[in-house]
N, C-alpha and C positions, 0 to 999 in steps of 0.2 A: 791320738784321738782324731776322728774324721770330722772335718767341718762340713756343714750342710748349707747349701745355697738354695733358697726357695725362688723358683722362676715360674712364670706363667707361660702357657702356650706350648710350642713344639720344639723339641730338640732334634736336629738333623745330624746324624753321625756320618761325616764324610763331606769334604768340600770340593768334590769333583763335579763332573758334568751333571750327574743325576742329583747329587746333594744340593747344589746351588739352584737347579731348576725346581726341585721340590720346595726349597726354602722360599723362592720367589712366589710360587703359586699358593703356598700356605699363607704367606704374608698378604697376598692379594685379598684374602678373605678376612683380613683384619686381626689375625692373631699374632702375638709376639713369636719370633722365631730366633733360635740360637743354633748356629752351625759349629760343630766341633770338628776341627781339621788338625791332624797330627803334624802336618808339615807347616813350615813358616809361611808358605804361600799356598793359596788354593789352586786347584786345577793343574797340578804338576804333571799328571799323566796326559791331560788334555793338551798341554803345551807342546808335546812331542808327537801327537797323532798326525798321520798323513805327512810324515817327514817334516813336521813343524808347520804344515799348511792347514791342517784340520779339515778333513772331509766330514762336515758336520751332519749331513743327511743325504738322502737320495731323492731327486725330483721325480718321483715315480707314482704310479697308480697303486691302489690298494692291493690288487692282485700281484703286482710285481714285488711289492714289499713282502707279502706273505710267502711268495715263491722263493725268497732269499733267506728264509728262516728254516734251517733243516729239521728242527724239532721243536715241539711245544708252541707252534704258531698260533693255535686256537686260543691259548692263554692271553694273547695280545689283542684280541678282537676289540675289547672295550677300550683298552689304552689307545689303540690306533684311532678308533672312532672319536675319542675325546681330543686327541692331539696328534695329528698326522704330520707328514713331512711338509705339507703346505703351511701348517700352523707353525712349525719350526722355522721355516723360511721367513714368515711374517714376523715372528718374535725377534729374530736377530736383525732383520732389516729395520724394524721399529726401534731396536736397541742401538742403532747406529753402526751396524756392520753390513755394508753393501755386499751382496753375494753374487756369485757367477756359477753357471752350470757347465761342467766339462764332460768329456767322453764318459759314457756309461751313466749319464745323468747324475754324476757326482757333484755335490754342491760344496763350494769353497768360499772363503772370504775373498773379495776382489783383491785385497792386499796380500793374499797368500801368507798371512800371519796368524797362526793359531793363538798367539797372545791376544789378538783383537777379540777373539771369541771368549777367552777367559776373562779379559778385562770387562767385556760387556756384561757377563754374568755377575761378576763382582759388583759392578756399577749398579745393576738392577737390584741386587740384594741390598746394597747400602742405601739406595733411594727408598727402600721399603723398611729401613731401620733394622734390617737383619743384623744380629750380633754375631761376631766371629770369636771363637775361643780356640787358640792353637795349642791344644793338648790332645793326647791320645786317650780315647775312651777305653777303659779297662773292663768295665762291667756294666750291665743293665741293673737298674733297681726295679724289682718286680714284687709287688705286694698284692696278695689275694687275686692272683691271676691277671694282674694288670701292670703294664709298663708305666712306671711313674718317675723315671729319672735315669741318670747315668752317674758313674763314678770314674774319676780320673785324678791321678796324683793325690790320693788320699783326701779327695774332696767329693762330696756327694751333691749332685745338682738335681733338684726336683722339677719335674715338668708334667704337663697334662697328657702328652703323647710323644712318641719317639719314632723317628724314621731312620732305618739303617740303609745307608747308601755308600758303603765303604769300597765298592768295587770287588773284583775277584782276587786272584793271587798272581796275576801276570805283572811284569815290570815292578817287582817289589821295591826297587829303589825310589819309586814315585809314591810309595806309601800303600800300594795295593798288596798287603801282606796276608790277606785272609782273615783279618780281625773280625770281619762281619760274620763269618761262619761260626766262630766261637760264640759270639754274642747271640746269634740265632739259636744255637744249640742250647744255650743257657735259658732260652725262652721256650724250650720244648720242641724245637724244630729239628728235622733230620736234614742232612746235607748229601746231595748227589755228589760223589767224589769228583773233585775238580780235575780236569784234563786240559792239556794245551789245545787251543784252537787258533787258527790263523797263525801258524807257526812254521818256521823253516824246516826242511826235510834233510835227513842225513843219508848220504849215498852209501850203498853197499858196493864199494869199489874205490878207485882212485882217479877216475877220469876228471871229475869236477876240480880236484886240486890242481890239475895241470893247466886249467884255464881260469883259476880263481880270480875274482875281481872283474870278470868280463860280464857286462850287461848286454842283454839282447832285447830289442824292441820288435814289435810286429811279428812275433812268432806264435805258433799254436802249440798248446800243451795238452796232452792227453794222459790220463792215469788209468791203468788197467788193474783190476783186482783179479789175480790168478786163482783165488779161492773160488770165486763165482764165475770166472771166465768172462766178466763183463767190463765194459768201459764205464767208469763211474764219474769221470770228469773230462770235460773238454772246453777250452776257452782260448781266447786270443788276446795277446797283450805283451807285458814286459816281465822279464825274469833276470836273475843273476846267478852266476856260479860262485861258490865260495870254497874255502879249504875243506869244509865238511860236507858240502852237498849243494843244495838249491835254496834260493830265497827269491824275494821280489813279489809283486802283486799277484801274478798268476799262481805262483807256488803257494802263497799264503791262502788264496782262495781254494786251491786244490786240497790243502791239508784238512779243511773242514769236512771233506767228504770221506776221509780215511778213518776207518774204525780201529780195531785192534791191530797194532803194528807187529809184524813178525817177518823174519827173514824169508825172502822169496815171494812174499804175498803181492807187493805192489811194484809196478814198473811205470816210470814216467817216460813218455815219448815226446820228443820235441821236433816239430816240423819247422825247420829253419827257413823255409820258403813257402809259407801257406798261400801266398797270392798266386803261385804258379802251380798248375797241375803237372803231372809227371811228363806229359808230352811236351808242354811248353818249357819245363825245366830241362828236359833232355835237349831240346833245341838250343837252349841257352848254353848248356855245357858244350855242345858241338861247336857253337860259335866261338866260345872262349878257347876251346882246344885248337881250333883253326888259327886263332889269333896268336896263341903261344905254342904252336906245334913243335918248335925247336927247343923249347925250354924244358927243364925238369918239372915233373908233376907238382912238386912243392911250390914252385915259382909261377904256377899258372892259375892260381885260385884267388889272387888278391882282389880281382874285380867282383868276386862272388861272395867272399866270406871275410869276417874280421881277421886281421893278421894273427891274433892270439889263438884263434880256433883252427887255423890251417894245419899246423903240424900234428896236433892231437887227433884231428879228424882223419888225416892221411894215415896215421899210425893205426887208428881204429879200422880203417878200410882194408888194411892188409896189402895195399898197393905200395910198391917201392917208391918212396918219395923222389928218388933220383932217376926214376925211369922217364925217358923222354915222352912228352905228351903224344907225339905221333905214333908211339908204340903202345899206347893204352888200348886194350881190347874193348870190344863192344860189351862184353860181359863185365869187365872191370868198371866201365863207365856206368852201366846199369846198377851195379852194386853200390857205387858211390852215390848215385842218384837216390837210391833207397835210403842210404844213410842220411842224406840231406833232408829227406822227407820224414825220417823217423829215427832220430838220434835217441837211443834208449839209455836211461839211467835207472837202474834198480835202486830202490830206497829201502832202508832197514829200520828207520826210527825217526822220531821227532826230536828237535832240539829241546832243551829243558823248558819247563813251564815258565821259568823266569823270562824267557825270550819270546813267549807268546804274546800276541797283541791282545787277545782276550782268552778267557777260560770257558770251557764247557763245564757244566755242573754248577752247583751252588744250592741255595735254599730250595727244598723240594716244593714244586709249584702246587702240588695237591694240598699243601698246608697254607696256601695264600689265596685270598679272594681276588679273582682277576678283575672284578668290577671296581675294587678300591685299593688293591695292593695291601690289604689289611691281613695281619696274622690271624689264622684260625685257632691258634694255640694260646695267644696272649692278647688281651684287649689293649687297645691304645698303641699297638706296635705295627709298623708299616715297613715295607721294603721297596727299594727302587734301584734299577740299574743292574750292573753285572753281578752283584751278590746273588741274584736270582739265577735259577737254572735256565738261562736264556742265552742264545748266541746266534749270530747270523754270518753271512758271507761278507766279504769286503765290499766297500762302495758307499759307506755312510749309514748302513743299516743298523750297526751296533750302537752308534751314538743315538740314532733315532729311537731305538728300544729304550735307551737310558732316559731320553727326554720324555717319551710317551708314558713310561711307568712312573717317572718322577712327578709329572703333572697330576696323575691320578692319586698318587700317594700324598702329595702336598695338600691337595684339596680335601681328600678324605680325612686326613689327620686334623686339618683345621675344622672341618665340620664336626668331627668327633669332639673336639675341644668345646665348640659352641654348644653341642648337645649336653655335655657334662656340666657346663656352667649354667645352663638354663633348664 
């Protein structure tokens, strides 16, 4: 037999970034709020974002924010207007988390500790008497077209409104297992099939495995789509080679621009010396060759390249590594220069969705009111964060989406409760 607990106010399903922010803003309007979080601790995924540093937003203008959302940006106009990146920064500063702005306008805690961000959200919830229940929500309770509660562990909880903020299905060990999709479907919603976004890329070949573990800074990365013949991504920053292919901030950003993956469609090109044009780099090569003219080619590149990269690059160039530098021809030097300015890595796939930072896809936005995050299918039901079909590039934009949608959902759910009671 199922026990029934009668509660007032708003149930929030998910105790991550979006869930806690929604709870705080619903509670700000004076309604009781209960957060259901399946993990023993809230914010488990948030604790590992930004390599544990938490890039919580981007200190940017409205135009820059929307330029970093590859699809469905218009849906966020109201959410950004209500709670933009400046509002996010104010919120955390006032919550006791001093912030700093780094390259690319990425915003981090001064402490470089994601736990400080999580602790602040929990603290703000508790100061508003938000209740936490650490159980998995298995079902929604829907009566006469209205969400009126949740069911977990053979117990039914009655509420006035429900917010789904469960995240997507990336990083499932943190609790983002796609539960929110099933709950949304039970309320009449359709789901845009989830796909990995901001995810490492799998090489079509074995070059990366020969230099696995090597990180590169200050390189330029370009992706060409051979189906269209167009360059679809170019940026400057950091990346890393792995046993399966490529990862790191540049690669994750690039992955968001790749559509259907198929063998032979995409090639990544890495400019190892983007600060030097070809003429300047050629002069640098000539200088190094003069310095090491009596050495083998393999032993003449340590001033120019990381040691781990030298042998694989020499092999890729086709030049005999034991050839004396003073015997290198002009044509060979030019070919090696081209390799330095455009090391190509064909890619054939994405790593599994479990390794993606976020997911594309989710609750179909045509079924959600962008002004309130309210369901158009079921009264009293709201959505926030990654469970929606929204994603952005790296740089703090995805967490900003979570916070902006959460504020709208929390406030709208609270206002719904007040209307129903009065």
